[in-house]
N, C-alpha and C positions, 0 to 999 in steps of 0.2 A: 791737576798738573803733576806730571811725573817728576821725580827728583832729577836735578841737574847732574850732568857728568862733569867732574872737575878734571881739567886738563893740566893746569899748573897753577901754583900759588906763589905770589911775590909779596915782599914787604912793600910798604908805600914808597920808600926811597928807591928800591930796585925797579919798581914799576915806573916811577917818574923818569929814571935814567933810561930805561928801555924804550919808553915812548918819546923821549926827548922833550919833556915838559917840565916847567919849574914848579907848577902848582896843580893841585886837583881841587876843584870846587864841588861841594855838595849843596844841591839846591832842592827845593820842595815844590812840586807841582801844586798850585793853589786849588786846582779843581779836583784832583784825586787824593791829595794829601801825601802821595808817595814821594820818596826822595830819589834823586838820581845824581850821578857824578858827571862832571865835565872835565875832560883833560884834552887840551888842544882844541881840535874841532870835533872830537868824538864824545859820545855820552854812553852811560851804562847804568844799570840799576844799583840800588843800595839796599842792603838788608833792612827789613822793617824794624829790627832792633835798634837802629840808629837813633830814632826819635825818642825812645825811652831811656837813652843812656846805656844801652846794652852792648855797646861796642867800645871796649877798653883796650883791645889789642887788634887794631884794624889791619887787614890785608886785602889784596885784590887778586882775585882768581879769574883765570880764563876758564869759562864753562861752556858746555854745549847743551842745548835743550833737546832731549830725545824726541819731543813731539814735532819740532820744526826743523831740527838740524842746525839752527842758528848758533853761532859761536860769538861770545861776547865777554867783556870783562865786568866783574861785579865786586863791589866793596862789601865786606862782611867781617864778622868777628873770626879771628883765628880759631880753628877747631870746629867751625860751624858746618863742616861737610858731612856730618852724619855719623862719623866714627868717633866713639868716645875715647878720650885720652886716658890711658891707664897708668902712664908714667912719663915723667919728663926728666931726662938725664943731662 
């Protein structure tokens, strides 16, 4: 799978306000073991790091799959987009 193209990244609170939802639920598919998020009537993937406690600063990004052209929201750790942070000011 090719790397996803990140369109925009939002804090959890900004995402909830933009989508008009009060809560975001993270659930796990019992057959695949993969986690997914539910917001309102929509769903989206969750980073595999979620299950091992690797998400300490969660954000939700709108991303596009270069393989399919599909655009969706994904929950992940801030800074997980592939570019290393060299400074925080």
